[in-house]
C-alpha positions as CSV (number, residue, x, y, z in Angstrom):
1,M,72.5,94.2,114.2
2,K,74.4,92.0,111.7
3,R,71.9,92.7,109.0
4,W,72.2,96.5,109.6
5,L,76.0,96.3,109.4
6,A,75.8,94.3,106.2
7,A,73.4,96.8,104.7
8,V,75.7,99.7,105.6
9,V,78.8,98.0,104.1
10,L,76.9,97.1,101.0
11,G,75.5,100.6,100.6
12,L,79.0,102.2,101.0
13,S,80.5,99.8,98.5
14,L,77.8,100.6,96.0
15,A,78.2,104.3,96.5
16,G,81.8,104.0,95.2
17,V,80.6,102.3,92.1
18,A,78.0,104.9,91.5
19,H,80.7,107.6,91.3
20,A,82.8,105.8,88.7
21,A,83.0,107.7,85.5
22,I,81.4,106.1,82.5
23,D,81.9,107.7,79.1
24,T,79.2,107.2,76.5
25,Y,79.9,108.3,73.0
26,E,77.8,107.9,69.9
27,F,80.0,106.7,67.0
28,A,79.1,107.0,63.3
29,N,80.1,103.3,62.7
30,E,81.8,100.3,64.3
31,G,85.1,101.1,62.7
32,E,85.2,104.5,64.4
33,R,84.4,102.8,67.7
34,E,87.3,100.3,67.2
35,R,89.7,103.2,66.3
36,F,88.7,104.9,69.5
37,R,89.4,101.8,71.6
38,E,92.7,101.3,69.8
39,L,93.8,104.9,70.4
40,T,92.7,105.0,74.1
41,K,94.6,101.7,74.7
42,E,97.7,103.0,73.0
43,L,98.0,106.3,74.9
44,R,99.2,106.5,78.5
45,C,97.5,108.7,81.1
46,P,99.8,111.6,82.0
47,K,98.7,111.5,85.6
48,C,98.5,107.7,86.2
49,Q,101.6,106.9,84.2
50,N,101.1,103.1,84.2
51,Q,97.6,103.1,83.0
52,D,96.2,103.8,79.5
53,I,93.6,106.5,79.1
54,A,90.9,103.9,78.4
55,D,91.2,102.4,81.9
56,S,92.0,105.5,83.8
57,N,89.4,107.5,85.9
58,A,91.6,110.5,86.2
59,P,90.0,113.8,85.0
60,I,92.8,114.3,82.4
61,A,92.1,110.8,81.0
62,T,88.5,111.8,80.6
63,D,89.5,115.0,78.8
64,L,91.8,113.0,76.5
65,R,89.1,110.5,75.6
66,R,86.8,113.4,74.9
67,E,89.5,115.0,72.7
68,I,90.1,111.8,70.8
69,F,86.3,111.4,70.2
70,R,86.2,115.0,68.9
71,M,89.1,114.5,66.5
72,L,87.6,111.3,65.2
73,G,84.5,113.2,64.5
74,E,86.5,115.7,62.5
75,G,87.8,112.9,60.4
76,K,91.4,112.9,61.6
77,D,93.4,109.7,61.2
78,N,95.1,107.8,64.0
79,Q,98.6,109.3,63.2
80,Q,97.3,112.9,63.3
81,I,95.6,112.2,66.7
82,I,98.8,110.5,68.1
83,D,100.9,113.4,66.8
84,F,98.6,115.9,68.5
85,M,98.9,114.1,71.8
86,V,102.6,113.8,71.6
87,D,103.0,117.5,70.7
88,R,100.8,118.3,73.7
89,Y,102.1,115.9,76.3
90,G,105.4,114.6,75.0
91,E,106.6,111.2,73.8
92,F,105.8,109.9,77.3
93,V,102.1,109.7,76.4
94,R,102.8,106.8,74.1
95,Y,103.3,103.3,75.4
96,N,105.6,102.5,72.4
97,P,107.5,105.7,71.7
98,A,108.9,106.3,68.2
99,L,112.6,105.5,67.7
100,S,114.5,108.8,67.6
101,S,117.7,110.2,69.0
102,K,115.7,111.2,72.2
103,T,114.3,107.7,72.7
104,A,117.2,105.5,71.6
105,L,118.2,104.9,75.2
106,L,114.7,103.6,76.0
107,W,114.8,101.2,73.1
108,F,118.5,100.0,73.3
109,G,119.4,100.7,76.9
110,P,118.2,97.4,78.4
111,A,120.0,95.4,75.7
112,G,123.1,97.4,76.2
113,L,123.0,96.8,79.9
114,L,122.5,93.1,79.3
115,L,125.5,92.9,76.9
116,G,127.6,94.9,79.2
117,G,126.9,92.5,82.1
118,L,127.7,89.5,79.9
119,V,131.0,91.2,78.9
120,V,131.9,91.8,82.6
121,I,131.1,88.2,83.5
122,A,133.2,86.9,80.6
123,V,136.2,89.1,81.7
124,I,135.9,87.8,85.3
125,V,135.8,84.2,84.2
126,R,138.7,84.6,81.8
127,R,140.9,86.3,84.5
128,R,140.1,83.4,86.9
129,R,141.1,80.8,84.3
130,V,144.3,82.6,83.5
131,Q,145.1,83.0,87.2
132,R,144.6,79.3,87.8
133,S,146.8,78.3,84.9
134,A,149.5,80.7,86.1
135,D,149.5,79.2,89.6
136,P,150.9,75.7,89.2
137,D,150.0,73.0,91.6
138,T,153.7,72.4,92.5
139,L,155.2,73.6,95.8
140,S,157.9,76.1,96.0
141,V,161.3,75.1,97.4
142,E,160.5,76.5,100.9
143,E,157.1,74.8,101.0
144,R,158.7,71.5,100.0
145,Q,161.3,71.8,102.8
146,R,158.6,72.7,105.3
147,L,156.6,69.7,104.2
148,D,159.6,67.4,104.4
149,Q,160.2,68.6,108.0
150,L,156.6,67.9,109.0
151,L,156.7,64.4,107.4
152,E,159.9,63.6,109.2
153,K,158.5,64.8,112.5
154,T,155.4,62.6,112.1
155,K,157.5,59.5,111.2
156,H,159.4,59.9,114.5
157,D,156.4,60.4,116.6
């Protein structure tokens, strides 16, 4: 029974591997193959969002890989292919979007938040230091009288 169960589990696990999409492309030379790898690693899958199209099994990633292969065959350079993908899917398709007015927040936003946080911390620390120096360690007249009364009371007890 254990062997039968192990065989079923193994069969089911291999069935999943058999359905995995494997692209096979015939490149003219090794340089073209390297450009294909570079481009598919640089472009993000529109469906998966956190996966490049080289590693994604989504149907749209397969289509994008096929499109890149076609454009490489037509002799287009990397920038033309990237521009085509950006025109079609937006700047989101790039892992490193170009610096423009639309993407400036992506590039400088984290640094701005960090600097803003440092400024807030500096202001809080400065205010506390000023507040401490404004509050002297001396007692007011009323506090001194109260302290004297307590000390007199403890002397007599």
